PDB file of N, CA, C and O in Angstrom:
ATOM      1  N   MET A   1       5.688   3.613 -13.989  1.00  0.00           N
ATOM      2  CA  MET A   1       5.258   3.341 -12.626  1.00  0.00           C
ATOM      3  C   MET A   1       5.704   4.430 -11.673  1.00  0.00           C
ATOM      4  O   MET A   1       5.037   4.654 -10.663  1.00  0.00           O
ATOM      5  N   SER A   2       6.788   5.110 -11.944  1.00  0.00           N
ATOM      6  CA  SER A   2       7.330   6.067 -10.988  1.00  0.00           C
ATOM      7  C   SER A   2       6.386   7.229 -10.725  1.00  0.00           C
ATOM      8  O   SER A   2       6.284   7.684  -9.586  1.00  0.00           O
ATOM      9  N   GLY A   3       5.685   7.726 -11.756  1.00  0.00           N
ATOM     10  CA  GLY A   3       4.774   8.835 -11.562  1.00  0.00           C
ATOM     11  C   GLY A   3       3.578   8.471 -10.697  1.00  0.00           C
ATOM     12  O   GLY A   3       3.019   9.325 -10.009  1.00  0.00           O
ATOM     13  N   LYS A   4       3.186   7.205 -10.732  1.00  0.00           N
ATOM     14  CA  LYS A   4       2.048   6.748  -9.945  1.00  0.00           C
ATOM     15  C   LYS A   4       2.328   6.815  -8.457  1.00  0.00           C
ATOM     16  O   LYS A   4       1.407   6.958  -7.653  1.00  0.00           O
ATOM     17  N   TYR A   5       3.584   6.713  -8.090  1.00  0.00           N
ATOM     18  CA  TYR A   5       3.930   6.616  -6.678  1.00  0.00           C
ATOM     19  C   TYR A   5       4.579   7.873  -6.131  1.00  0.00           C
ATOM     20  O   TYR A   5       5.269   7.814  -5.113  1.00  0.00           O
ATOM     21  N   ALA A   6       4.376   8.998  -6.779  1.00  0.00           N
ATOM     22  CA  ALA A   6       4.796  10.269  -6.199  1.00  0.00           C
ATOM     23  C   ALA A   6       3.661  10.693  -5.264  1.00  0.00           C
ATOM     24  O   ALA A   6       2.634  11.199  -5.716  1.00  0.00           O
ATOM     25  N   PHE A   7       3.849  10.489  -3.980  1.00  0.00           N
ATOM     26  CA  PHE A   7       2.788  10.708  -2.997  1.00  0.00           C
ATOM     27  C   PHE A   7       2.462  12.186  -2.855  1.00  0.00           C
ATOM     28  O   PHE A   7       3.325  13.043  -3.046  1.00  0.00           O
ATOM     29  N   THR A   8       1.197  12.482  -2.513  1.00  0.00           N
ATOM     30  CA  THR A   8       0.810  13.860  -2.237  1.00  0.00           C
ATOM     31  C   THR A   8       1.360  14.277  -0.876  1.00  0.00           C
ATOM     32  O   THR A   8       1.708  13.430  -0.053  1.00  0.00           O
ATOM     33  N   LYS A   9       1.435  15.566  -0.649  1.00  0.00           N
ATOM     34  CA  LYS A   9       1.951  16.081   0.623  1.00  0.00           C
ATOM     35  C   LYS A   9       1.064  15.688   1.793  1.00  0.00           C
ATOM     36  O   LYS A   9       1.548  15.548   2.917  1.00  0.00           O
ATOM     37  N   GLY A  10      -0.227  15.508   1.544  1.00  0.00           N
ATOM     38  CA  GLY A  10      -1.163  15.174   2.618  1.00  0.00           C
ATOM     39  C   GLY A  10      -1.042  13.746   3.119  1.00  0.00           C
ATOM     40  O   GLY A  10      -1.559  13.434   4.192  1.00  0.00           O
ATOM     41  N   LEU A  11      -0.373  12.864   2.376  1.00  0.00           N
ATOM     42  CA  LEU A  11      -0.207  11.478   2.806  1.00  0.00           C
ATOM     43  C   LEU A  11       0.919  11.395   3.824  1.00  0.00           C
ATOM     44  O   LEU A  11       2.051  11.785   3.541  1.00  0.00           O
ATOM     45  N   LYS A  12       0.610  10.894   4.990  1.00  0.00           N
ATOM     46  CA  LYS A  12       1.598  10.826   6.071  1.00  0.00           C
ATOM     47  C   LYS A  12       2.160   9.428   6.282  1.00  0.00           C
ATOM     48  O   LYS A  12       3.248   9.277   6.838  1.00  0.00           O
ATOM     49  N   GLU A  13       1.427   8.397   5.841  1.00  0.00           N
ATOM     50  CA  GLU A  13       1.881   7.023   6.075  1.00  0.00           C
ATOM     51  C   GLU A  13       1.093   6.076   5.176  1.00  0.00           C
ATOM     52  O   GLU A  13      -0.097   6.276   4.934  1.00  0.00           O
ATOM     53  N   LEU A  14       1.777   5.043   4.686  1.00  0.00           N
ATOM     54  CA  LEU A  14       1.140   3.972   3.925  1.00  0.00           C
ATOM     55  C   LEU A  14       1.481   2.667   4.633  1.00  0.00           C
ATOM     56  O   LEU A  14       2.651   2.380   4.885  1.00  0.00           O
ATOM     57  N   ARG A  15       0.450   1.871   4.955  1.00  0.00           N
ATOM     58  CA  ARG A  15       0.666   0.666   5.765  1.00  0.00           C
ATOM     59  C   ARG A  15      -0.034  -0.521   5.112  1.00  0.00           C
ATOM     60  O   ARG A  15      -1.222  -0.456   4.798  1.00  0.00           O
ATOM     61  N   PHE A  16       0.701  -1.588   4.915  1.00  0.00           N
ATOM     62  CA  PHE A  16       0.174  -2.819   4.335  1.00  0.00           C
ATOM     63  C   PHE A  16       0.066  -3.877   5.426  1.00  0.00           C
ATOM     64  O   PHE A  16       1.014  -4.090   6.182  1.00  0.00           O
ATOM     65  N   HIS A  17      -1.084  -4.542   5.510  1.00  0.00           N
ATOM     66  CA  HIS A  17      -1.273  -5.685   6.404  1.00  0.00           C
ATOM     67  C   HIS A  17      -1.475  -6.897   5.517  1.00  0.00           C
ATOM     68  O   HIS A  17      -2.306  -6.871   4.609  1.00  0.00           O
ATOM     69  N   LEU A  18      -0.718  -7.969   5.772  1.00  0.00           N
ATOM     70  CA  LEU A  18      -0.851  -9.176   4.970  1.00  0.00           C
ATOM     71  C   LEU A  18      -0.297 -10.375   5.710  1.00  0.00           C
ATOM     72  O   LEU A  18       0.387 -10.243   6.726  1.00  0.00           O
ATOM     73  N   CYS A  19      -0.606 -11.545   5.180  1.00  0.00           N
ATOM     74  CA  CYS A  19      -0.113 -12.803   5.737  1.00  0.00           C
ATOM     75  C   CYS A  19       1.116 -13.226   4.936  1.00  0.00           C
ATOM     76  O   CYS A  19       1.127 -13.134   3.708  1.00  0.00           O
ATOM     77  N   GLN A  20       2.132 -13.681   5.626  1.00  0.00           N
ATOM     78  CA  GLN A  20       3.380 -14.031   4.949  1.00  0.00           C
ATOM     79  C   GLN A  20       3.330 -15.378   4.231  1.00  0.00           C
ATOM     80  O   GLN A  20       4.232 -15.689   3.453  1.00  0.00           O
ATOM     81  N   THR A  21       2.292 -16.184   4.475  1.00  0.00           N
ATOM     82  CA  THR A  21       2.256 -17.520   3.867  1.00  0.00           C
ATOM     83  C   THR A  21       0.981 -17.830   3.094  1.00  0.00           C
ATOM     84  O   THR A  21       1.016 -18.690   2.214  1.00  0.00           O
ATOM     85  N   SER A  22      -0.119 -17.190   3.370  1.00  0.00           N
ATOM     86  CA  SER A  22      -1.397 -17.585   2.780  1.00  0.00           C
ATOM     87  C   SER A  22      -1.513 -17.200   1.307  1.00  0.00           C
ATOM     88  O   SER A  22      -0.867 -16.269   0.825  1.00  0.00           O
ATOM     89  N   GLU A  23      -2.356 -17.949   0.622  1.00  0.00           N
ATOM     90  CA  GLU A  23      -2.575 -17.729  -0.815  1.00  0.00           C
ATOM     91  C   GLU A  23      -3.302 -16.407  -1.079  1.00  0.00           C
ATOM     92  O   GLU A  23      -3.032 -15.747  -2.082  1.00  0.00           O
ATOM     93  N   HIS A  24      -4.226 -16.013  -0.184  1.00  0.00           N
ATOM     94  CA  HIS A  24      -4.982 -14.787  -0.435  1.00  0.00           C
ATOM     95  C   HIS A  24      -4.124 -13.522  -0.300  1.00  0.00           C
ATOM     96  O   HIS A  24      -4.564 -12.443  -0.696  1.00  0.00           O
ATOM     97  N   SER A  25      -2.927 -13.634   0.242  1.00  0.00           N
ATOM     98  CA  SER A  25      -2.007 -12.493   0.312  1.00  0.00           C
ATOM     99  C   SER A  25      -0.905 -12.557  -0.743  1.00  0.00           C
ATOM    100  O   SER A  25      -0.037 -11.685  -0.772  1.00  0.00           O
ATOM    101  N   ALA A  26      -0.922 -13.563  -1.603  1.00  0.00           N
ATOM    102  CA  ALA A  26       0.155 -13.752  -2.580  1.00  0.00           C
ATOM    103  C   ALA A  26       0.301 -12.561  -3.529  1.00  0.00           C
ATOM    104  O   ALA A  26       1.419 -12.130  -3.809  1.00  0.00           O
ATOM    105  N   ALA A  27      -0.807 -12.032  -4.020  1.00  0.00           N
ATOM    106  CA  ALA A  27      -0.735 -10.894  -4.944  1.00  0.00           C
ATOM    107  C   ALA A  27      -0.189  -9.651  -4.240  1.00  0.00           C
ATOM    108  O   ALA A  27       0.560  -8.878  -4.838  1.00  0.00           O
ATOM    109  N   ALA A  28      -0.559  -9.456  -2.978  1.00  0.00           N
ATOM    110  CA  ALA A  28      -0.052  -8.308  -2.215  1.00  0.00           C
ATOM    111  C   ALA A  28       1.454  -8.441  -1.999  1.00  0.00           C
ATOM    112  O   ALA A  28       2.186  -7.458  -2.114  1.00  0.00           O
ATOM    113  N   ARG A  29       1.916  -9.644  -1.688  1.00  0.00           N
ATOM    114  CA  ARG A  29       3.363  -9.862  -1.518  1.00  0.00           C
ATOM    115  C   ARG A  29       4.098  -9.604  -2.832  1.00  0.00           C
ATOM    116  O   ARG A  29       5.149  -8.964  -2.850  1.00  0.00           O
ATOM    117  N   SER A  30       3.539 -10.103  -3.919  1.00  0.00           N
ATOM    118  CA  SER A  30       4.142  -9.905  -5.244  1.00  0.00           C
ATOM    119  C   SER A  30       4.221  -8.413  -5.587  1.00  0.00           C
ATOM    120  O   SER A  30       5.239  -7.933  -6.084  1.00  0.00           O
ATOM    121  N   PHE A  31       3.135  -7.695  -5.316  1.00  0.00           N
ATOM    122  CA  PHE A  31       3.114  -6.252  -5.576  1.00  0.00           C
ATOM    123  C   PHE A  31       4.191  -5.532  -4.775  1.00  0.00           C
ATOM    124  O   PHE A  31       4.897  -4.675  -5.306  1.00  0.00           O
ATOM    125  N   LEU A  32       4.317  -5.881  -3.498  1.00  0.00           N
ATOM    126  CA  LEU A  32       5.304  -5.206  -2.650  1.00  0.00           C
ATOM    127  C   LEU A  32       6.734  -5.507  -3.077  1.00  0.00           C
ATOM    128  O   LEU A  32       7.587  -4.619  -3.048  1.00  0.00           O
ATOM    129  N   VAL A  33       7.005  -6.735  -3.469  1.00  0.00           N
ATOM    130  CA  VAL A  33       8.350  -7.083  -3.938  1.00  0.00           C
ATOM    131  C   VAL A  33       8.713  -6.236  -5.164  1.00  0.00           C
ATOM    132  O   VAL A  33       9.850  -5.790  -5.316  1.00  0.00           O
ATOM    133  N   ARG A  34       7.730  -6.029  -6.021  1.00  0.00           N
ATOM    134  CA  ARG A  34       7.971  -5.274  -7.251  1.00  0.00           C
ATOM    135  C   ARG A  34       7.978  -3.753  -7.032  1.00  0.00           C
ATOM    136  O   ARG A  34       8.849  -3.056  -7.553  1.00  0.00           O
ATOM    137  N   ALA A  35       7.013  -3.246  -6.267  1.00  0.00           N
ATOM    138  CA  ALA A  35       6.786  -1.801  -6.216  1.00  0.00           C
ATOM    139  C   ALA A  35       7.405  -1.079  -5.022  1.00  0.00           C
ATOM    140  O   ALA A  35       7.638   0.127  -5.100  1.00  0.00           O
ATOM    141  N   TYR A  36       7.679  -1.779  -3.920  1.00  0.00           N
ATOM    142  CA  TYR A  36       8.201  -1.105  -2.735  1.00  0.00           C
ATOM    143  C   TYR A  36       9.472  -0.297  -3.007  1.00  0.00           C
ATOM    144  O   TYR A  36       9.544   0.856  -2.581  1.00  0.00           O
ATOM    145  N   PRO A  37      10.485  -0.851  -3.701  1.00  0.00           N
ATOM    146  CA  PRO A  37      11.700  -0.053  -3.926  1.00  0.00           C
ATOM    147  C   PRO A  37      11.428   1.263  -4.665  1.00  0.00           C
ATOM    148  O   PRO A  37      12.031   2.290  -4.353  1.00  0.00           O
ATOM    149  N   THR A  38      10.529   1.228  -5.634  1.00  0.00           N
ATOM    150  CA  THR A  38      10.195   2.450  -6.383  1.00  0.00           C
ATOM    151  C   THR A  38       9.458   3.448  -5.499  1.00  0.00           C
ATOM    152  O   THR A  38       9.764   4.641  -5.507  1.00  0.00           O
ATOM    153  N   MET A  39       8.485   2.953  -4.737  1.00  0.00           N
ATOM    154  CA  MET A  39       7.731   3.859  -3.851  1.00  0.00           C
ATOM    155  C   MET A  39       8.667   4.522  -2.849  1.00  0.00           C
ATOM    156  O   MET A  39       8.594   5.733  -2.636  1.00  0.00           O
ATOM    157  N   LYS A  40       9.542   3.738  -2.234  1.00  0.00           N
ATOM    158  CA  LYS A  40      10.433   4.278  -1.211  1.00  0.00           C
ATOM    159  C   LYS A  40      11.456   5.229  -1.818  1.00  0.00           C
ATOM    160  O   LYS A  40      11.798   6.244  -1.211  1.00  0.00           O
ATOM    161  N   ASN A  41      11.942   4.908  -3.002  1.00  0.00           N
ATOM    162  CA  ASN A  41      12.911   5.767  -3.682  1.00  0.00           C
ATOM    163  C   ASN A  41      12.321   7.141  -3.997  1.00  0.00           C
ATOM    164  O   ASN A  41      13.011   8.153  -3.876  1.00  0.00           O
ATOM    165  N   HIS A  42      11.050   7.183  -4.401  1.00  0.00           N
ATOM    166  CA  HIS A  42      10.408   8.449  -4.743  1.00  0.00           C
ATOM    167  C   HIS A  42       9.836   9.198  -3.541  1.00  0.00           C
ATOM    168  O   HIS A  42       9.503  10.379  -3.648  1.00  0.00           O
ATOM    169  N   ASN A  43       9.722   8.522  -2.404  1.00  0.00           N
ATOM    170  CA  ASN A  43       9.127   9.119  -1.205  1.00  0.00           C
ATOM    171  C   ASN A  43       9.942   8.738   0.030  1.00  0.00           C
ATOM    172  O   ASN A  43       9.435   8.049   0.914  1.00  0.00           O
ATOM    173  N   PRO A  44      11.188   9.174   0.099  1.00  0.00           N
ATOM    174  CA  PRO A  44      12.066   8.700   1.176  1.00  0.00           C
ATOM    175  C   PRO A  44      11.641   9.137   2.583  1.00  0.00           C
ATOM    176  O   PRO A  44      12.052   8.515   3.562  1.00  0.00           O
ATOM    177  N   HIS A  45      10.837  10.178   2.703  1.00  0.00           N
ATOM    178  CA  HIS A  45      10.474  10.675   4.028  1.00  0.00           C
ATOM    179  C   HIS A  45       9.088  10.232   4.486  1.00  0.00           C
ATOM    180  O   HIS A  45       8.668  10.566   5.594  1.00  0.00           O
ATOM    181  N   THR A  46       8.376   9.486   3.646  1.00  0.00           N
ATOM    182  CA  THR A  46       7.058   8.983   4.017  1.00  0.00           C
ATOM    183  C   THR A  46       7.189   7.534   4.470  1.00  0.00           C
ATOM    184  O   THR A  46       7.701   6.703   3.721  1.00  0.00           O
ATOM    185  N   PRO A  47       6.735   7.216   5.682  1.00  0.00           N
ATOM    186  CA  PRO A  47       6.814   5.828   6.146  1.00  0.00           C
ATOM    187  C   PRO A  47       5.930   4.899   5.305  1.00  0.00           C
ATOM    188  O   PRO A  47       4.750   5.175   5.088  1.00  0.00           O
ATOM    189  N   ILE A  48       6.511   3.815   4.845  1.00  0.00           N
ATOM    190  CA  ILE A  48       5.775   2.751   4.163  1.00  0.00           C
ATOM    191  C   ILE A  48       6.015   1.505   4.996  1.00  0.00           C
ATOM    192  O   ILE A  48       7.106   0.936   4.984  1.00  0.00           O
ATOM    193  N   MET A  49       4.984   1.087   5.720  1.00  0.00           N
ATOM    194  CA  MET A  49       5.147  -0.016   6.662  1.00  0.00           C
ATOM    195  C   MET A  49       4.469  -1.277   6.143  1.00  0.00           C
ATOM    196  O   MET A  49       3.413  -1.224   5.513  1.00  0.00           O
ATOM    197  N   ILE A  50       5.096  -2.401   6.421  1.00  0.00           N
ATOM    198  CA  ILE A  50       4.563  -3.703   6.045  1.00  0.00           C
ATOM    199  C   ILE A  50       4.392  -4.506   7.323  1.00  0.00           C
ATOM    200  O   ILE A  50       5.367  -4.805   8.013  1.00  0.00           O
ATOM    201  N   ARG A  51       3.162  -4.849   7.634  1.00  0.00           N
ATOM    202  CA  ARG A  51       2.848  -5.600   8.845  1.00  0.00           C
ATOM    203  C   ARG A  51       2.388  -6.991   8.442  1.00  0.00           C
ATOM    204  O   ARG A  51       1.364  -7.143   7.776  1.00  0.00           O
ATOM    205  N   GLU A  52       3.142  -8.002   8.844  1.00  0.00           N
ATOM    206  CA  GLU A  52       2.807  -9.373   8.517  1.00  0.00           C
ATOM    207  C   GLU A  52       2.293 -10.085   9.765  1.00  0.00           C
ATOM    208  O   GLU A  52       2.877  -9.982  10.844  1.00  0.00           O
ATOM    209  N   ALA A  53       1.195 -10.805   9.594  1.00  0.00           N
ATOM    210  CA  ALA A  53       0.640 -11.596  10.686  1.00  0.00           C
ATOM    211  C   ALA A  53      -0.081 -12.794  10.088  1.00  0.00           C
ATOM    212  O   ALA A  53      -0.726 -12.685   9.046  1.00  0.00           O
ATOM    213  N   LEU A  54       0.031 -13.906  10.737  1.00  0.00           N
ATOM    214  CA  LEU A  54      -0.538 -15.152  10.241  1.00  0.00           C
ATOM    215  C   LEU A  54      -2.053 -15.062  10.137  1.00  0.00           C
ATOM    216  O   LEU A  54      -2.737 -14.746  11.111  1.00  0.00           O
ATOM    217  N   GLY A  55      -2.564 -15.343   8.953  1.00  0.00           N
ATOM    218  CA  GLY A  55      -4.006 -15.429   8.752  1.00  0.00           C
ATOM    219  C   GLY A  55      -4.749 -14.136   8.502  1.00  0.00           C
ATOM    220  O   GLY A  55      -5.965 -14.182   8.315  1.00  0.00           O
ATOM    221  N   VAL A  56      -4.100 -12.989   8.485  1.00  0.00           N
ATOM    222  CA  VAL A  56      -4.823 -11.742   8.244  1.00  0.00           C
ATOM    223  C   VAL A  56      -5.117 -11.576   6.757  1.00  0.00           C
ATOM    224  O   VAL A  56      -4.364 -12.049   5.906  1.00  0.00           O
ATOM    225  N   GLU A  57      -6.208 -10.906   6.464  1.00  0.00           N
ATOM    226  CA  GLU A  57      -6.542 -10.618   5.069  1.00  0.00           C
ATOM    227  C   GLU A  57      -5.758  -9.388   4.625  1.00  0.00           C
ATOM    228  O   GLU A  57      -5.552  -8.470   5.418  1.00  0.00           O
ATOM    229  N   PRO A  58      -5.321  -9.359   3.370  1.00  0.00           N
ATOM    230  CA  PRO A  58      -4.508  -8.234   2.914  1.00  0.00           C
ATOM    231  C   PRO A  58      -5.320  -6.938   2.811  1.00  0.00           C
ATOM    232  O   PRO A  58      -6.423  -6.914   2.264  1.00  0.00           O
ATOM    233  N   LYS A  59      -4.746  -5.880   3.345  1.00  0.00           N
ATOM    234  CA  LYS A  59      -5.360  -4.549   3.324  1.00  0.00           C
ATOM    235  C   LYS A  59      -4.253  -3.523   3.178  1.00  0.00           C
ATOM    236  O   LYS A  59      -3.099  -3.790   3.512  1.00  0.00           O
ATOM    237  N   VAL A  60      -4.608  -2.351   2.679  1.00  0.00           N
ATOM    238  CA  VAL A  60      -3.674  -1.228   2.680  1.00  0.00           C
ATOM    239  C   VAL A  60      -4.381  -0.054   3.357  1.00  0.00           C
ATOM    240  O   VAL A  60      -5.547   0.231   3.081  1.00  0.00           O
ATOM    241  N   PHE A  61      -3.660   0.611   4.239  1.00  0.00           N
ATOM    242  CA  PHE A  61      -4.157   1.777   4.960  1.00  0.00           C
ATOM    243  C   PHE A  61      -3.361   2.996   4.518  1.00  0.00           C
ATOM    244  O   PHE A  61      -2.141   2.927   4.365  1.00  0.00           O
ATOM    245  N   ALA A  62      -4.044   4.095   4.317  1.00  0.00           N
ATOM    246  CA  ALA A  62      -3.373   5.361   4.040  1.00  0.00           C
ATOM    247  C   ALA A  62      -3.784   6.329   5.144  1.00  0.00           C
ATOM    248  O   ALA A  62      -4.973   6.524   5.400  1.00  0.00           O
ATOM    249  N   ARG A  63      -2.795   6.933   5.794  1.00  0.00           N
ATOM    250  CA  ARG A  63      -3.077   7.924   6.838  1.00  0.00           C
ATOM    251  C   ARG A  63      -2.713   9.296   6.291  1.00  0.00           C
ATOM    252  O   ARG A  63      -1.618   9.508   5.771  1.00  0.00           O
ATOM    253  N   TYR A  64      -3.657  10.222   6.420  1.00  0.00           N
ATOM    254  CA  TYR A  64      -3.490  11.573   5.892  1.00  0.00           C
ATOM    255  C   TYR A  64      -3.357  12.567   7.038  1.00  0.00           C
ATOM    256  O   TYR A  64      -3.337  12.193   8.210  1.00  0.00           O
ATOM    257  N   GLU A  65      -3.266  13.826   6.675  1.00  0.00           N
ATOM    258  CA  GLU A  65      -3.179  14.883   7.681  1.00  0.00           C
ATOM    259  C   GLU A  65      -4.354  14.795   8.648  1.00  0.00           C
ATOM    260  O   GLU A  65      -5.428  14.310   8.293  1.00  0.00           O
ATOM    261  N   TYR A  66      -4.142  15.261   9.856  1.00  0.00           N
ATOM    262  CA  TYR A  66      -5.145  15.319  10.914  1.00  0.00           C
ATOM    263  C   TYR A  66      -5.657  13.936  11.320  1.00  0.00           C
ATOM    264  O   TYR A  66      -6.759  13.820  11.856  1.00  0.00           O
ATOM    265  N   GLY A  67      -4.868  12.885  11.068  1.00  0.00           N
ATOM    266  CA  GLY A  67      -5.206  11.547  11.524  1.00  0.00           C
ATOM    267  C   GLY A  67      -6.272  10.815  10.724  1.00  0.00           C
ATOM    268  O   GLY A  67      -6.712   9.740  11.131  1.00  0.00           O
ATOM    269  N   ARG A  68      -6.694  11.370   9.600  1.00  0.00           N
ATOM    270  CA  ARG A  68      -7.700  10.686   8.783  1.00  0.00           C
ATOM    271  C   ARG A  68      -7.087   9.475   8.098  1.00  0.00           C
ATOM    272  O   ARG A  68      -5.943   9.525   7.647  1.00  0.00           O
ATOM    273  N   GLU A  69      -7.841   8.396   8.018  1.00  0.00           N
ATOM    274  CA  GLU A  69      -7.361   7.157   7.403  1.00  0.00           C
ATOM    275  C   GLU A  69      -8.376   6.621   6.406  1.00  0.00           C
ATOM    276  O   GLU A  69      -9.586   6.790   6.555  1.00  0.00           O
ATOM    277  N   LYS A  70      -7.836   5.973   5.390  1.00  0.00           N
ATOM    278  CA  LYS A  70      -8.648   5.221   4.434  1.00  0.00           C
ATOM    279  C   LYS A  70      -8.067   3.827   4.381  1.00  0.00           C
ATOM    280  O   LYS A  70      -6.855   3.648   4.495  1.00  0.00           O
ATOM    281  N   VAL A  71      -8.930   2.836   4.208  1.00  0.00           N
ATOM    282  CA  VAL A  71      -8.469   1.456   4.108  1.00  0.00           C
ATOM    283  C   VAL A  71      -9.090   0.820   2.871  1.00  0.00           C
ATOM    284  O   VAL A  71     -10.254   1.069   2.558  1.00  0.00           O
ATOM    285  N   GLU A  72      -8.325   0.011   2.177  1.00  0.00           N
ATOM    286  CA  GLU A  72      -8.801  -0.732   1.010  1.00  0.00           C
ATOM    287  C   GLU A  72      -8.487  -2.208   1.210  1.00  0.00           C
ATOM    288  O   GLU A  72      -7.373  -2.562   1.596  1.00  0.00           O
ATOM    289  N   GLN A  73      -9.458  -3.062   0.949  1.00  0.00           N
ATOM    290  CA  GLN A  73      -9.265  -4.509   0.997  1.00  0.00           C
ATOM    291  C   GLN A  73      -8.525  -4.948  -0.269  1.00  0.00           C
ATOM    292  O   GLN A  73      -8.828  -4.467  -1.361  1.00  0.00           O
ATOM    293  N   LEU A  74      -7.570  -5.846  -0.130  1.00  0.00           N
ATOM    294  CA  LEU A  74      -6.801  -6.322  -1.272  1.00  0.00           C
ATOM    295  C   LEU A  74      -7.059  -7.797  -1.581  1.00  0.00           C
ATOM    296  O   LEU A  74      -6.514  -8.335  -2.544  1.00  0.00           O
ATOM    297  N   LYS A  75      -7.885  -8.448  -0.770  1.00  0.00           N
ATOM    298  CA  LYS A  75      -8.159  -9.873  -0.971  1.00  0.00           C
ATOM    299  C   LYS A  75      -8.884 -10.079  -2.296  1.00  0.00           C
ATOM    300  O   LYS A  75      -9.854  -9.387  -2.605  1.00  0.00           O
ATOM    301  N   GLY A  76      -8.391 -11.051  -3.077  1.00  0.00           N
ATOM    302  CA  GLY A  76      -9.024 -11.381  -4.348  1.00  0.00           C
ATOM    303  C   GLY A  76      -8.587 -10.511  -5.519  1.00  0.00           C
ATOM    304  O   GLY A  76      -9.023 -10.731  -6.649  1.00  0.00           O
ATOM    305  N   LEU A  77      -7.733  -9.529  -5.264  1.00  0.00           N
ATOM    306  CA  LEU A  77      -7.255  -8.660  -6.338  1.00  0.00           C
ATOM    307  C   LEU A  77      -5.939  -9.191  -6.892  1.00  0.00           C
ATOM    308  O   LEU A  77      -5.162  -9.825  -6.178  1.00  0.00           O
ATOM    309  N   ASP A  78      -5.700  -8.923  -8.175  1.00  0.00           N
ATOM    310  CA  ASP A  78      -4.406  -9.297  -8.739  1.00  0.00           C
ATOM    311  C   ASP A  78      -3.436  -8.127  -8.607  1.00  0.00           C
ATOM    312  O   ASP A  78      -3.803  -7.059  -8.116  1.00  0.00           O
ATOM    313  N   ASP A  79      -2.209  -8.332  -9.045  1.00  0.00           N
ATOM    314  CA  ASP A  79      -1.136  -7.338  -8.899  1.00  0.00           C
ATOM    315  C   ASP A  79      -1.535  -5.985  -9.491  1.00  0.00           C
ATOM    316  O   ASP A  79      -1.309  -4.950  -8.864  1.00  0.00           O
ATOM    317  N   LYS A  80      -2.117  -5.980 -10.675  1.00  0.00           N
ATOM    318  CA  LYS A  80      -2.485  -4.728 -11.347  1.00  0.00           C
ATOM    319  C   LYS A  80      -3.611  -4.008 -10.616  1.00  0.00           C
ATOM    320  O   LYS A  80      -3.593  -2.782 -10.502  1.00  0.00           O
ATOM    321  N   GLU A  81      -4.584  -4.754 -10.123  1.00  0.00           N
ATOM    322  CA  GLU A  81      -5.687  -4.140  -9.377  1.00  0.00           C
ATOM    323  C   GLU A  81      -5.191  -3.549  -8.053  1.00  0.00           C
ATOM    324  O   GLU A  81      -5.666  -2.498  -7.623  1.00  0.00           O
ATOM    325  N   ILE A  82      -4.246  -4.219  -7.415  1.00  0.00           N
ATOM    326  CA  ILE A  82      -3.647  -3.678  -6.189  1.00  0.00           C
ATOM    327  C   ILE A  82      -2.914  -2.388  -6.507  1.00  0.00           C
ATOM    328  O   ILE A  82      -3.013  -1.413  -5.761  1.00  0.00           O
ATOM    329  N   GLU A  83      -2.179  -2.377  -7.610  1.00  0.00           N
ATOM    330  CA  GLU A  83      -1.478  -1.157  -8.016  1.00  0.00           C
ATOM    331  C   GLU A  83      -2.455  -0.004  -8.211  1.00  0.00           C
ATOM    332  O   GLU A  83      -2.167   1.121  -7.802  1.00  0.00           O
ATOM    333  N   ASN A  84      -3.596  -0.262  -8.825  1.00  0.00           N
ATOM    334  CA  ASN A  84      -4.602   0.787  -9.040  1.00  0.00           C
ATOM    335  C   ASN A  84      -5.171   1.290  -7.711  1.00  0.00           C
ATOM    336  O   ASN A  84      -5.360   2.495  -7.543  1.00  0.00           O
ATOM    337  N   LYS A  85      -5.445   0.385  -6.767  1.00  0.00           N
ATOM    338  CA  LYS A  85      -5.958   0.792  -5.446  1.00  0.00           C
ATOM    339  C   LYS A  85      -4.947   1.667  -4.708  1.00  0.00           C
ATOM    340  O   LYS A  85      -5.303   2.699  -4.138  1.00  0.00           O
ATOM    341  N   VAL A  86      -3.688   1.246  -4.725  1.00  0.00           N
ATOM    342  CA  VAL A  86      -2.644   2.010  -4.033  1.00  0.00           C
ATOM    343  C   VAL A  86      -2.465   3.370  -4.700  1.00  0.00           C
ATOM    344  O   VAL A  86      -2.310   4.378  -4.011  1.00  0.00           O
ATOM    345  N   THR A  87      -2.483   3.412  -6.017  1.00  0.00           N
ATOM    346  CA  THR A  87      -2.345   4.681  -6.736  1.00  0.00           C
ATOM    347  C   THR A  87      -3.464   5.636  -6.356  1.00  0.00           C
ATOM    348  O   THR A  87      -3.220   6.824  -6.145  1.00  0.00           O
ATOM    349  N   GLU A  88      -4.699   5.125  -6.265  1.00  0.00           N
ATOM    350  CA  GLU A  88      -5.830   5.960  -5.827  1.00  0.00           C
ATOM    351  C   GLU A  88      -5.565   6.552  -4.449  1.00  0.00           C
ATOM    352  O   GLU A  88      -5.773   7.745  -4.226  1.00  0.00           O
ATOM    353  N   LEU A  89      -5.104   5.712  -3.525  1.00  0.00           N
ATOM    354  CA  LEU A  89      -4.882   6.165  -2.153  1.00  0.00           C
ATOM    355  C   LEU A  89      -3.789   7.212  -2.062  1.00  0.00           C
ATOM    356  O   LEU A  89      -3.941   8.194  -1.335  1.00  0.00           O
ATOM    357  N   VAL A  90      -2.679   7.025  -2.789  1.00  0.00           N
ATOM    358  CA  VAL A  90      -1.555   7.941  -2.648  1.00  0.00           C
ATOM    359  C   VAL A  90      -1.787   9.257  -3.392  1.00  0.00           C
ATOM    360  O   VAL A  90      -1.125  10.254  -3.103  1.00  0.00           O
ATOM    361  N   LYS A  91      -2.712   9.270  -4.339  1.00  0.00           N
ATOM    362  CA  LYS A  91      -3.020  10.503  -5.059  1.00  0.00           C
ATOM    363  C   LYS A  91      -4.073  11.336  -4.351  1.00  0.00           C
ATOM    364  O   LYS A  91      -4.217  12.527  -4.625  1.00  0.00           O
ATOM    365  N   THR A  92      -4.805  10.714  -3.446  1.00  0.00           N
ATOM    366  CA  THR A  92      -5.853  11.408  -2.679  1.00  0.00           C
ATOM    367  C   THR A  92      -5.207  12.061  -1.469  1.00  0.00           C
ATOM    368  O   THR A  92      -4.294  11.498  -0.865  1.00  0.00           O
ATOM    369  N   SER A  93      -5.674  13.234  -1.120  1.00  0.00           N
ATOM    370  CA  SER A  93      -5.097  13.883   0.077  1.00  0.00           C
ATOM    371  C   SER A  93      -6.167  14.144   1.129  1.00  0.00           C
ATOM    372  O   SER A  93      -6.003  15.019   1.979  1.00  0.00           O
ATOM    373  N   GLN A  94      -7.249  13.398   1.075  1.00  0.00           N
ATOM    374  CA  GLN A  94      -8.320  13.615   2.060  1.00  0.00           C
ATOM    375  C   GLN A  94      -8.238  12.649   3.165  1.00  0.00           C
ATOM    376  O   GLN A  94      -9.060  12.687   4.080  1.00  0.00           O
TER     377      GLN A  94
END
């Protein structure tokens, strides 16, 4: 898992939006509990933010150089599928 989360230089921020209680955010919460320490350990200078709000659908945002952003919906995905989406985002530098 560690190699998957070595972020590219172009990634400036990774931001997760999710609900702290709803069922549709359960997989995102599970993923973060498992993967956040590894991501932060390998990328100590890149902000990884977790934004919790009641009723929001789970999403992950990646902000790159020059303010460009990509967003991926996480609703309905399991832990492994979320890991694949996040890996795609952190390996891309566009």
